[in-house]
Every structure is written in C-alpha cells, then in structure tokens.
C-alpha positions, 0 to 999 in steps of 0.5 A: 937513949941512943944506942951508943949510950945504951947499956951493952949486953952480949947475947951468946947464940943466935938460935931461937932464943938469942934474936928474940931476947935481943929484939925485946931488950933493944925495945926496952933501951938496952944495946944487945949484941948477938954472937953466933958460932955458925955461919949465917943461914946454916941449915941445921935441924929439921923443925919444931912445934911452937905451942901456946906458951912460946907463941905468947912470947913471940906475940910481944914483938909487934907483927911477928905472929903474922909472919911465922912460916909454918902450919897451925895443926888443927888435930891430934891423932894417935895410931898403933902400928904394932903388927896385928894391932894396927888401930886408931888409939885416939884423935881430937880436932881443935878450934884454934886455926891461927897463931894468935888463936893458939897463943890465947889457948893453953888446951884448945890447940895443938900448936904451929909446926915450923921448919927450923931453918925458915923460923930462925931466918925470920927471927934473925931478920926481925932482930936486925931490922930492930937495930940489933947487931949479929956477928956470925962465925964467932965461937965463944971460948971464954967469958972473963968476969970483972967487977963491973963488966964481962969480957967475951973471948972468941976462937978467932982471937977477937974480944968484946966487953959488955955490962953483962952476958946472957948465954943462949948457946944451946946444949953445947954451951961454952958459956955454961962451961966457962961458968961451971966447968965441963960436964960428962954427957950421959947417953939416954939409950935413945936415938932419933932420926927424922926428915922432911917429906911430902905430905902422904895422901893417907893424911886427912885434909886437916893439919894434924900432929900424929903419933905412931906407936910401934914396937921399939919405935915411936914416930911423930909428924906434923905439917910445916908447909901446905904439902910438907911434913916433918917427922922423927922416929925415936928408938933404942940403939947404940950410941950415935953422936948428936951432930944433927948432920945428914946421914950418908946415902947407905943409912938412908937406903937402909931406913927405907928397907926398915920395918918402919917404912912399912908402917900403915896410916901414911907413916911408912910413906913419909920414910920412903919419900924422904930424900935426906934424913938426920940422925942424932943421939939423945943425951942428958946433962947434969941439972944445975943448982944455979943458972948464973954467976956474977954478971953472966946468966944462962937461958934455954938449953944452955941452962936446962937441956931437955929431950924433945919428947914434950916438944917444949925445948924452944917454948921453954926458952921463950918462957925464960926470955919473958922472965929475964926481960921482966926482972931486968925491967923490974930491978933496972927500969932505967936500963942503965949500967946495973951493979952486980948486986942489981943483976944478982937480985934480977937473976935470982928471981928469974932462976927461982921462977924458972928452975923448978918449972923447967926441972919438972918438964925435963923429967917429964920429957925423959919419962915420956921418951921411955914410955913411948919406946917399949919392946915386946908385943904385950908391952906395946899393947899395954902402952897402947891401951893406956893411950886409948884410955887417956883419949877417951875423954879428949877434953880432959886429955887436952887440958892435961897437955895445957898445963905444960903450955900455961906459961909464962903469963896471962897478962904481960908485965913487959 
C-alpha cells in the first residue's frame, strides 16, 4: 500500500510515545503524521528509566535497542541519610547488562537510565527514517469529529484531517480537553527538583540506581552516561508550577547550601556539582472513566498521568502503544479506512486492558511518594526499617518489582 493511499492517522505529541507509535503504525500499513507543540530538539526534562516492559516494546522496532543512549543499571541500593542513622538499608546486584537482557527479564534487572533529550532525539529520527512526517511547533487547540474523519485545528490557523486521531500529548493534553473538557489539577504537596551531575567517586564501579532516604526528603539517582548521573529530590513544599524549566541561579545556590548537599554516600556531591537544576510541582488529574470518544483516543500521560515514584510513566505509555497497535491489527487487519464502529471495538478492547492496570499503578505511585517523604526522626526510622526488612530477601523484593514490569506481552502478537 503506498503512503498516499494509506489510511491517515494524526498523532498528537512527539515525546516518548508519539514517534514509537508512528513507527509501528507505519510498518503496519498506516500513514501516521505527528504534530508536536514545541520546537525540534528542545531540551526539556532530565532523564527516565526504561524498564523491561518498555524495552520489550522498543524491541519491536528492528535495531532500536542497540542504539539506545544510556546505561543499564546493574545494581540497586538503598541508603539512610537521616542524621545519626546513616546506613546501608539494602542492596542487590543483577545479571542483566544489556537492553536486550533487561527486556527479557521482569525481575532480574533494574533498567536502563537515559537522558531524556538524547532518547527523544533518537525516537524522532527513527520515525523520520521510517518515512513518518513530523511537524514541529504545531500546537493543537481543537479536535473536530465528523462521521468518517477528524479535523485537527492548530494555534497557527492550520488544519489537518485524518481517519482517526491518537492523543499522545502528555499531562497537559489539549486532545484530552477537546474530548472531555478542562479539569482542575490538584497539587499533591510534593515538589521535585533534579539535575545532571558528574558521577561521584563514592559510587561503586557498578552502574547503580540508588535511593537515599532522609528527613522530609528522598533522592533517587542513576547513571545516564559513563560518568554522568541524573538525580531528583522529592520533598514537601509550597506549590511550585510544573514548568520543567531551569531555576534561577539563586535557587541553585540555595540548594547547594541545603542540608541535602551534606548528605553522605555521594548524594550531597551530586547536588553540589550540578550546574543546572529543574524544579516542578507534582499534580494529580482526575481519573477518566473512558479514554476515547468517536474517532479520537488517548494514550500515555494524556490518558493516565502519573507521579514519577515508580518510574513507570514512559514504560506504561509504551505498553499502551503495544495494545493500541495490536487491537488495530485485530479489528482492521487491512489497515484500510475504518468505520467508527470498527474503531469503537478496537478502542474498547484497548481501554478494557489498559485502564485497570494503569489505574492501579497510578495509585501505587502516589502511595510510594507519600511513604518516601516523612517528617520526624522516629517516623524516618520506621520507614527505613521497613525498607531494610524488604531487602533482607533481595530475590523476593526483586520479584515484587517485577510485577510492575511484567507487561505487555510474553510473545508479541504484532
């Protein structure tokens, strides 16, 4: 089927999900066109952890796993930085050392840390090489549905028309607003700040994902390059908008005088050696009862925005992609222009599988954030001893982590 005759699909958003979805749909006979609100190669965000479920989906694109920029983490570790109670709470080394090995295992691996900017650049270039059109600086302001097509309206006055639309435009999704209206965001009371720093000498030679538990603060860090670590601190503060922009020099200077800059085990060194940090509030969105309407469907954070405490945001979006492609192949195997009834069958099956799983993980992520950031020495000790007890049996603890990474398939149907 030539691209001119192929069924056109508009994908809104060129973050993690958009270009991966577009590449897979292109290989299945569709003509996906991606629109992204920001400029090409904008440097937003810091990093993410690709876990086995996400890597499985990326492995469906031939050669992609071998190109991923980042570091596979061989070890997980937990430290207390509570004054007077500094200690190792648990640690465990894993056998998976390549992205392909991580993808094969749900529990005998940590994951792969990647710098967000480098990862998104690779995904966009992969889609372009596959013949996908990507239009940058095109902000969707409305989605107008008709009986057999959808018209997408952009802020610059341009429009486009497609057979159906998939909204992958993240936590601030205008596609979601066009379907279900505006919703009030609820501030969780937690703020994250983070940066990229040279890897401290205190770290072992193994690539490690490390959690530091202090009083009213939690830090996570992992390698994103041979000598580069990404890190993020979560703490309770007054509301701070989720802009993901770098903070000013005075805020950076204040952080370098903050008690976290004195934390042991290399944690404080990460803070003091960072040249730039970003700071962002963490918000909840109301849970949707359905993810689609007519010929428009949502995917990733547009459908189920999550706090970052399980590291599953991007990985769950990738699970969504697998199932949306699978159901389209099931109900529209010819990749011809589908009827609204055909799309409804496909989207209902996609939603029935994905909505319960993501709802569970969103709640678990919220609870994890609450449990990590506690006030008072006594409460911190209780939290730390609970972590120590879990990691006394690292094999069992690892299998518990594996439950979250078990999707979306054992043997791909696409």
